N, C-alpha and C positions, 0 to 999 in steps of 0.2 A: 857167265857162271862157270865154275869149275866142276869137273866130274866129281861126284860124291858130296857136293855142297848140299846142305840141308835147307830146304825152303820152309816157309811158314807153315804150310799145310797142303794136303792134296786138294783142298777146296780153294785155297788162295796161294797159287804157285808163284810166289815172289820172295825175294831175299829179305833179310831183316831191314835193309836200307830202302826197300821198296823197288828193287830192280825187277823188272817184269821178265817172266820166263822166256817168252818168244822173242820180243823185241830187244831185250837186254838194255832197256832204258830205265832211268829212275827219276824221281821228282827233281826238277831243276835242270834236267838235260834238254827239255824241249820247251818251245813257246806255247802259248795258248792258241796261236794261229798255226795250223799244220796243213800242209799240202800233201795230197795222197795220190801219187802216181801208182800205176800197177807195176810197171817195169822198174827193177832195181837200178838199171843203168840210167833211168830218167832222173833219178835223185841228184847226182852230181851235175846233170844238165840244168836242172832247176837252180841249183846252188851257184852255177856259173854266172847267174844274173845278179847275185848278191855281192855287196862290196867286201863282205867277210864271211867265211864259212868254215866248218870243220866237221869231220866225221864223228858221230856220236857212237854208233854201234852198227855192226853188220852180223846178222845171224839168220841162216836159212834164206827165205825170200825177202826178209825185212832189212832194208838199209835206211839208216836215219842220219840226216845231216841237220845241223842248226847253224844259224848265222844271222846276218843283218841285211835287210833290203831297205834302202833309203832310210836307215836309222831305226827300222822296226825289227825287233827280234822275231824270227820266223823259223819254222822247222819244216822238213819234208821227210816222209816215210813211205817207202814202197809197200804195197799191200799184196803183191803177187796177183795172180789171176783169179777172179771170182769172189763170190760173197763169203764163203766160209773163211778164207784166209783174211779177207778184209774185216770181218767181224772181230777177229783176234786183234788186228791192228787198232781198230777204233776202241775196243774194250781196254786195251793196255795203255794206249795213249791218253784216254780219258782219266785213267787211274793216276797218271803222273802229271796231270795239269792241262792237257789239251781241252779246249772247249769250242773251237771253231775249226771245222774240217772242210777242205775244198778238194774234191776229186779233180785231178788233172790227168786226163786220159785220152784215149783214141776211141773212135766210134764209127759205126756204119750208118750213114744217112739213109732214110727210107724214101726221100722225095728228091726229084730231079732238080728242084730249085736250090737245094743245099749242095753247093759245089764241093768237090773234093778239095780240101785245104781250108774250107770255112770252119768256124767253130760253132758249137752248140752249147748254149747255157740252159741247164735244166731247171724247170720250175717244180717238177715232180716226176715220179717214175712209176711205171707199171711194174708191180712186184711179180715177175715171172721167175725169180730165184726162190729157192727153198729155205735159205738160212733165216730170213726175217720171220718165217712162220714158226720158228722155234721161240720167238720172242713175243709174238702178238697175233691176234686173229687176222685172217686174210683181208677182212674189210678195212683194216686200219690203213690210212693213206700214207704213202711215202712222199712227203712234200719237202722241198728245199726251204730254207729260212729266207724270208722276204728280204732282209737286209743284205744277206750274202748274195742273193740274186741281183739286187740293185747295185751292189759294189762291182760285181762281175760285168754287168751291163755298162756301168759308168767307165770301168777300165777299158773294155773293148771299144767303146765309143771314143774315149780320149786317145787311144792308140791307133785308131783308124783301121781296126781289124773288122773284116766282114763276119757278122755273127747272126745267129738265129736263137730265139728264145721259145721254149715250150716243153712238152712232155717227152720223156725218154722211156724206153722199155729196157729192163735189166733182166738178163737171162743167166741161168747157170751153165748154159751150153753154148760154145762158139759155133758148133756145126749144126746138128739137127734142131737144137733149141732155137736157132735163129733162121730156120728153114734153109740151111745149107745142106746139100746132100752129104751123107756120111760115107763111110767106106762102101765101095761097090754100089754107090748111088742110093744107099738105104735112106728112106725118109718115111716115117710113120704117117698114116693118114691124118692123124689129129694135128700134125704140124703143117700140113699142106694148106696154103692160103694165108698163113700167119702174117707174112709181110704185107700183103694186100689189105688184110683186115686192120692191122695197126695203122697203116697209112690212111685208111678210110675214117678212122676215129681221131685223126690228127696227131698221132704220135710221130715225132720227128726222127728218132734214131734208136739204134740198138747198142747196148754195151752190157757190162756184167757186174757192176759194183754199186751204182748210184742209189738204187732203191734200198739196199741194205744200209748204206751210210745215212740216208735221210731218215729211215725208220729208227735206227738206234739213236740218232741225234734228237729226234722228237721224244722218244721214250725217256731219254736221260736229261732232257732240258738243255741240250747243247745246240749248236748252230751248224748248218751244213749247206754246201752247194756243190755244183759240179760244172766244169767247163771241159769239153772234149773236142778234139780236132777230128773232123770227118776225113778219115783216110780212105774210106770206101763209100760207094753209093750203090744201093741195092736196086735202084731203078735204071741207072745208066750202066751198071756193072763195071765201073771204074774202080781201081784200087791202086793207090800210090803210097808206099810205105813212108810214114812220118810226115806226110803232107799236113801242114798247118800246126804241127806239134809245137814248134817254136813260138807261134802266136798264142797258143793256149797257155803255154808257160808264162809268157810275158803278161797276159791278161790275169792269170792267177796271182802272180807276184804283185802286180799293181793293185789288184783287188784287196790284198792284205794291207797294203799301205792305206788305201781308202778306208777300209773298215777300221783300222787303228785310229785314224783321224776322227771318224764318226763316233767311235766308242769313247774317245777322250772328250769330245765335245758333249756327248750325252752325260758322261760322268761329271763334267764340270757344271752342267746345268741340273744335275740331280735327277735325270730322267732314266727310267728303266729301259725304254725302247728308243730306237732311232726313228726320228720323225722327219717330215719334210723340212720343218723349221731348223732342226739340228743340221741337216745336210746343207741347207742354205747358209747357215752361219759358218759352217766349216769351210764352205767355198769362199765366203767373204774373207775369212781369216787367211786362207791360202793366197788370195789375190791381194 
């Protein structure tokens, strides 16, 4: 958008053609299937696995590419760090046609059996971030879409990637909110013991966006999932930058291909939901 351009209204900040204020995308620019990394530099990395890709828009922390992975139209948009910026991305992408969102990120594992370099597929998330509370009561669950979870598991299995499936915790804070000491080792009493507590209730990992994505997807009748590479482990204290990120990207891309096949089979059969029989028939067609 150009300086001085008049948008529809202060309540609906988009151009006459539907170009969104923050992401600078409009209807037709993106696929229904959208991968959501946090880091803008991860978007071209994701697109490098596609047979064809192009830059759609770049504005602030939001970089969007679209293209084709194994013949499926797919897009990727960076969300920046944390739930507030991610909410803007999901809101604006939904307005221009996105309906299936997969977070592709990095995470800190809370258990020693999750090795650095493994991936974690989230079934739901503990809402420790504050943005989703602007949308719905705290008791509302942040759960991933069952079919997106299945597609991610199927993709990880078919690619031979070591993976774990379970609950995630999403925080607004990278440091004290995840029980890391702040400047001069500051750590408020109410954060002490958080990692041990989450581990005791079988939460697998910490990150900063999944619960917001799941919450918005459920409110709006969309689909969402998350696959994150464990680059750190809070029990063993290992931290390896970008460990497993390539695997998470491969799994996310392959999951889009799988979902598109299941969606097409369900459409062909006139079914609203993906079922075991749809998956079985899709597999038989593939073979």
